[in-house]
C-alpha positions as CSV (number, residue, x, y, z in Angstrom):
1,M,133.5,97.3,91.9
2,R,133.4,95.0,94.3
3,F,130.0,93.8,95.6
4,R,128.6,91.0,98.0
5,G,125.4,89.0,97.1
6,C,123.1,89.4,94.0
7,T,120.6,91.6,93.2
8,S,119.1,89.6,90.7
9,A,117.9,87.2,92.8
10,G,116.2,89.4,95.1
11,I,118.9,89.9,97.5
12,E,120.1,93.4,97.9
13,T,124.3,94.0,96.9
14,I,126.0,95.4,99.8
15,P,129.0,97.8,98.9
16,D,132.6,97.9,100.1
17,R,132.1,101.2,102.2
18,D,134.6,103.2,99.9
19,V,132.8,102.4,97.0
20,I,129.8,104.5,98.1
21,R,131.6,107.6,99.3
22,M,130.1,110.6,97.2
23,D,131.2,114.4,97.2
24,G,128.7,116.5,98.9
25,Q,128.5,118.9,95.9
26,M,127.2,116.3,93.8
27,V,124.4,115.5,96.2
28,V,123.5,118.9,96.7
29,T,123.5,119.5,92.9
30,V,121.1,116.3,92.3
31,V,118.7,117.6,95.1
32,F,118.7,120.9,93.5
33,L,118.2,119.7,90.0
34,A,115.1,117.5,91.3
35,L,113.7,120.3,92.8
36,V,114.0,122.9,89.9
37,L,112.9,120.2,87.1
38,A,109.6,118.8,89.4
39,A,106.3,118.4,88.3
40,S,102.4,117.1,88.6
41,A,99.6,119.8,88.1
42,H,96.4,117.8,87.6
43,A,94.3,117.6,90.8
44,Q,96.0,115.2,93.0
45,F,94.2,112.4,95.0
46,F,97.1,109.7,95.3
47,F,100.2,110.7,97.0
48,K,103.5,108.3,96.3
49,V,107.0,108.7,96.5
50,Y,108.6,105.7,93.8
51,P,111.6,104.2,95.0
52,Y,114.3,102.9,92.8
53,K,113.8,99.3,93.5
54,T,111.5,97.4,91.3
55,A,109.4,94.2,91.6
56,D,111.5,91.1,91.8
57,A,111.3,89.0,88.2
58,G,108.5,87.2,88.4
59,A,106.8,88.9,90.9
60,L,103.2,90.0,91.0
61,E,101.9,93.2,92.8
62,F,99.0,94.0,93.7
63,S,98.3,97.4,95.7
64,Y,95.2,99.6,97.1
65,F,95.2,103.2,97.5
66,S,92.9,105.0,99.6
67,T,93.0,108.5,99.9
68,F,90.4,110.7,102.3
69,I,90.0,114.6,102.5
70,P,88.4,115.6,105.6
71,S,89.4,119.3,105.4
72,S,89.6,121.5,102.6
73,D,88.4,124.7,101.0
74,G,88.6,123.5,97.2
75,E,86.4,122.2,94.6
76,L,86.7,119.7,91.9
77,E,85.0,119.9,88.2
78,F,84.4,117.0,86.4
79,G,84.5,117.3,82.3
80,N,81.2,116.9,82.0
81,G,80.3,120.1,84.4
82,E,79.7,118.5,87.4
83,R,81.1,120.4,90.6
84,Y,81.8,119.0,94.0
85,T,83.3,120.2,97.2
86,R,87.1,118.3,97.9
87,E,86.3,118.1,101.6
88,D,84.9,114.6,102.9
89,L,86.0,113.1,99.3
90,W,87.3,109.6,99.4
91,A,89.7,108.5,96.3
92,H,90.5,105.0,95.8
93,S,92.9,103.1,93.0
94,V,93.6,99.4,92.6
95,E,96.7,98.6,91.0
96,M,98.3,95.2,89.6
97,E,102.1,95.4,88.5
98,Y,104.4,92.8,87.3
99,G,107.9,91.8,87.2
100,L,109.2,91.0,83.6
101,S,112.6,91.2,85.0
102,H,114.8,92.6,87.8
103,K,114.8,95.8,86.2
104,L,111.4,96.1,84.3
105,T,108.0,96.5,85.7
106,V,104.5,96.9,83.8
107,G,101.4,97.7,85.4
108,Y,97.9,99.1,85.2
109,Y,96.0,101.2,87.5
110,A,91.8,101.9,87.7
111,D,90.9,105.0,89.8
112,F,87.7,105.9,91.5
113,L,86.3,108.9,93.2
114,N,83.6,109.3,95.6
115,P,82.8,113.1,96.6
116,E,80.5,113.6,99.5
117,D,77.5,115.0,97.8
118,G,78.1,112.7,94.4
119,D,78.1,108.8,93.2
120,F,81.1,106.5,93.3
121,E,82.8,106.8,90.1
122,Y,85.6,105.3,87.9
123,I,87.1,108.1,86.2
124,Q,90.9,106.8,84.5
125,S,93.0,103.8,83.7
126,K,96.7,104.3,83.9
127,L,99.1,102.3,81.9
128,L,102.8,102.2,83.4
129,A,106.5,101.0,83.1
130,R,109.2,101.2,85.6
131,Y,112.6,100.3,84.6
132,R,115.6,100.7,86.8
133,L,119.5,102.0,85.3
134,F,122.1,99.8,86.4
135,E,122.7,97.8,89.8
136,K,122.8,99.2,93.2
137,F,125.9,101.4,94.1
138,E,127.1,101.2,90.8
139,L,126.6,105.4,90.4
140,P,126.9,107.9,93.1
141,V,122.9,107.8,93.2
142,D,120.6,105.0,92.2
143,L,118.5,105.9,89.3
144,A,115.3,104.2,87.4
145,L,112.8,105.7,84.9
146,Y,109.0,105.5,85.5
147,G,106.2,106.4,82.8
148,E,102.4,106.4,83.0
149,Y,99.9,107.2,80.3
150,I,96.6,108.1,81.6
151,I,93.2,107.3,79.9
152,P,90.5,109.2,81.5
153,S,86.7,108.7,81.2
154,R,84.9,111.1,79.1
155,D,82.8,112.2,81.9
156,Y,85.6,113.1,84.0
157,S,88.1,114.6,81.5
158,D,88.8,114.8,77.9
159,S,92.3,115.2,77.9
160,E,94.7,112.2,77.8
161,K,97.8,112.8,79.6
162,L,101.7,111.3,79.8
163,E,103.5,111.5,82.7
164,F,107.4,110.9,83.3
165,R,109.2,110.7,86.6
166,L,113.2,110.5,86.9
167,I,113.7,108.3,90.3
168,I,116.7,109.2,92.0
169,E,117.9,107.4,95.1
170,K,120.7,108.0,97.8
171,D,121.3,106.3,101.0
172,F,123.0,108.3,103.5
173,G,124.1,106.4,106.7
174,P,120.4,104.9,107.9
175,W,118.8,107.5,105.9
176,R,117.7,107.1,102.4
177,L,116.4,109.7,100.3
178,D,113.9,109.7,97.3
179,L,113.5,112.4,94.8
180,N,110.7,112.1,92.1
181,P,110.7,115.0,89.5
182,I,108.0,114.6,87.3
183,L,107.0,115.7,84.0
184,E,103.2,115.6,82.6
185,K,102.2,116.5,79.1
186,V,98.4,116.6,77.7
187,T,98.5,114.5,74.5
188,S,94.9,114.8,73.5
189,G,91.5,117.0,74.1
190,D,90.8,120.8,74.2
191,D,94.1,121.4,76.8
192,V,96.3,119.8,74.2
193,D,98.4,122.9,73.5
194,E,99.5,123.1,77.1
195,G,103.0,123.2,77.4
196,L,104.7,120.6,79.9
197,E,103.9,120.8,83.7
198,L,105.7,120.3,86.8
199,G,106.0,118.7,90.3
200,Y,107.8,117.0,92.7
201,A,107.5,114.1,95.3
202,V,110.3,113.3,97.7
203,G,110.6,111.2,100.5
204,I,113.0,111.0,103.2
205,Y,113.1,107.8,105.3
206,Y,115.1,106.2,108.3
207,E,115.9,103.1,106.8
208,N,118.5,101.8,109.2
209,A,119.8,99.0,106.9
210,G,115.8,97.7,106.8
211,D,115.6,97.5,110.7
212,G,113.8,100.8,110.7
213,V,113.1,102.2,114.0
214,W,111.9,98.6,115.2
215,H,111.9,95.4,114.0
216,T,111.7,91.3,114.7
217,D,112.5,88.4,112.5
218,T,109.2,88.7,110.2
219,L,108.3,92.6,110.4
220,H,110.2,96.2,110.2
221,I,108.7,99.8,110.6
222,V,110.4,102.4,109.0
223,P,109.5,106.0,109.7
224,G,109.9,108.8,107.1
225,V,108.3,112.5,105.8
226,E,107.2,113.1,102.3
227,F,106.5,116.1,100.3
228,Y,104.6,116.9,97.2
229,G,103.6,119.5,95.1
230,S,102.9,121.3,91.6
231,V,104.4,124.1,89.6
232,G,102.4,124.1,86.4
233,E,103.8,124.7,83.0
234,L,107.5,125.7,82.3
235,A,106.6,128.9,80.3
236,A,103.7,130.1,83.3
237,A,104.7,128.5,86.6
238,G,102.4,129.4,89.2
239,G,103.4,131.3,92.9
240,W,103.6,129.2,95.9
241,D,100.4,129.7,97.1
242,E,98.7,129.1,93.7
243,R,100.1,125.4,93.6
244,R,99.2,122.7,95.9
245,H,102.1,121.6,98.1
246,Y,101.7,119.2,101.2
247,I,104.0,117.4,103.6
248,F,103.3,114.0,105.0
249,P,104.9,112.4,108.1
250,V,104.4,108.7,106.7
251,I,105.0,105.5,108.5
252,D,106.1,102.1,106.4
253,V,105.4,98.7,107.8
254,F,107.0,95.7,105.7
255,T,106.1,92.1,106.7
256,P,107.5,89.3,106.6
257,R,111.1,90.6,105.7
258,Y,112.0,87.2,103.8
259,S,109.5,85.2,102.0
260,D,107.9,84.6,98.4
261,W,105.2,86.8,99.5
262,K,105.5,90.5,101.2
263,V,103.0,92.8,102.4
264,H,103.7,96.7,102.8
265,W,101.9,99.4,103.9
266,N,102.5,103.3,103.8
267,F,100.3,105.4,105.8
268,G,100.2,109.0,107.4
269,P,98.2,112.4,107.6
270,G,99.4,115.1,105.4
271,F,98.9,119.0,105.8
272,G,98.7,121.6,103.0
273,V,101.3,124.3,103.2
274,S,100.1,126.4,100.5
275,N,96.7,128.4,100.2
276,S,95.4,125.9,97.3
277,A,96.3,122.8,98.8
278,D,93.7,120.7,100.9
279,D,94.3,121.4,104.8
280,V,94.4,118.0,105.8
281,V,94.4,114.7,103.7
282,I,94.9,111.0,104.9
283,K,96.5,108.6,102.7
284,S,97.1,104.7,102.8
285,I,98.9,102.4,100.4
286,L,98.6,98.7,101.2
287,T,100.7,96.3,98.7
288,A,100.9,92.8,98.7
289,E,103.8,91.2,96.4
290,F,103.9,87.1,95.7
291,V,107.2,86.0,93.7
292,F,105.9,82.8,91.2
């Protein structure tokens, strides 16, 4: 297989076009399996579709997630019995990731909630690892693995959880498709006997070879659409309106394009498309990456 460039040096490989041609039936099969196997059924506050690319080796990433829910009929119940409305709730998360190699990233999250009628509270920590399989374009689709272990505060929940995502990415001309089927399992607490819970995160972006819809020497803007939802346990999957499903038109802003430091901002409004979902959600993810 012939490539130009070097991924391990932080430069994306560019394949000969005849190498990346893919049978349409395989694409349809991958999309179908990803949506059938998708997951995440806990109360969702943060919305991110993970791409195939991991942090560069030696790179340190800092991210700040913020979510605001301006309209919702839903409620939130903590493990200590406190109940809050989801409307006008703010959720915040700070994350640090480190690239151990150009394929393996490890990290830590701390999540916080601030309900309108409650206090700003720490709710949980997450330990994560993300591993990129193969080099880009070696397979018809690019694959990566993502896992995180969730350790909640006892006031928020008594159930620790393990979450696993298979990251599937495919470039179609100027478009990039990212599929994140998710599996979640409670590992402790009263709900430990529950089965695997399922959900999905999907993103479609107008990448246009990195130029997006508008670019300069130091910046490019990429529009996209993201989809999120939950299915529930494999043995007792709920109907569409019993679970939360969302659609987000988003904008990705990247600057500068080539440097030892980079900033990426992903933001957009989300709209619930099932009865159990919040009506409107505003999300923002601001990431800064530094290569040492």
